[in-house]
Wavefront OBJ file of the C-alpha trace (Angstrom):
o trace
v -23.243 -67.134 -213.316
v -20.564 -65.100 -211.587
v -21.474 -62.681 -208.810
v -20.459 -59.090 -209.300
v -19.006 -57.277 -206.330
v -19.858 -53.596 -206.346
v -17.208 -52.747 -203.833
v -15.845 -53.784 -200.503
v -18.072 -54.425 -197.536
v -17.396 -51.267 -195.548
v -19.614 -52.331 -192.662
v -17.040 -54.870 -191.484
v -14.070 -52.490 -191.468
v -15.185 -50.519 -188.420
v -17.420 -52.505 -186.054
v -19.765 -50.510 -183.864
v -19.437 -50.802 -180.097
v -22.754 -50.323 -178.349
v -23.073 -48.403 -175.080
v -24.756 -50.116 -172.145
v -27.870 -47.965 -172.389
v -28.273 -48.437 -176.170
v -31.555 -50.129 -177.148
v -31.201 -53.546 -178.778
v -34.067 -55.956 -179.580
v -36.462 -54.485 -177.038
v -33.997 -54.195 -174.163
v -30.805 -52.320 -173.429
v -27.392 -53.753 -174.174
v -26.649 -53.900 -170.427
v -29.813 -55.943 -169.803
v -28.833 -58.405 -172.540
v -25.318 -58.663 -171.113
v -26.677 -59.405 -167.638
v -29.139 -61.965 -169.030
v -26.469 -63.835 -171.001
v -23.382 -63.501 -168.829
v -24.940 -62.565 -165.502
v -22.600 -62.039 -162.598
v -20.162 -64.691 -163.752
v -17.136 -62.976 -162.201
v -18.761 -62.859 -158.756
v -19.972 -66.441 -159.052
v -16.515 -67.746 -159.974
v -14.935 -65.823 -157.101
v -17.496 -67.293 -154.701
v -16.862 -70.841 -155.958
v -13.117 -70.350 -155.543
v -13.613 -69.033 -151.999
v -15.854 -71.985 -151.059
v -13.332 -74.443 -152.508
v -10.551 -72.921 -150.424
v -12.636 -73.059 -147.223
v -14.085 -76.536 -147.733
v -12.557 -79.522 -145.964
v -9.923 -81.312 -147.961
v -10.560 -84.872 -149.043
v -8.527 -87.526 -147.259
v -8.038 -90.540 -149.494
v -7.119 -92.761 -146.538
v -10.513 -92.321 -144.879
v -12.624 -92.336 -148.031
v -15.423 -94.869 -147.731
v -16.418 -94.941 -151.348
v -14.276 -96.216 -154.173
v -14.016 -94.016 -157.171
v -11.443 -93.105 -159.767
v -10.125 -90.130 -157.795
v -9.546 -92.281 -154.698
v -7.793 -94.954 -156.714
v -5.567 -92.465 -158.525
v -4.749 -90.686 -155.276
v -3.725 -93.913 -153.562
v -1.577 -94.934 -156.512
v 0.168 -91.557 -156.514
v 0.668 -91.656 -152.746
v 2.397 -95.060 -152.999
v 4.816 -93.802 -155.661
v 6.255 -91.031 -153.474
l 1 2 3 4 5 6 7 8 9 10 11 12 13 14 15 16 17 18 19 20 21 22 23 24 25 26 27 28 29 30 31 32 33 34 35 36 37 38 39 40 41 42 43 44 45 46 47 48 49 50 51 52 53 54 55 56 57 58 59 60 61 62 63 64 65 66 67 68 69 70 71 72 73 74 75 76 77 78 79
């Protein structure tokens, strides 16, 4: 049996953009956005700031052996 198409799907031609205060599944769009994404931009900026302020790792004084230490030592010997 072959499906008959009555016409084109017009609903996909112009997607609707919801405002932040529009209700959606019992909450507003802004509340859903905050629940899913949260303050990701602020969190990433804070992580970047902490990484810049944290002490740098010195491979010569590292007491544990791991892959990063090994790779760092190998790269340091090549230069």
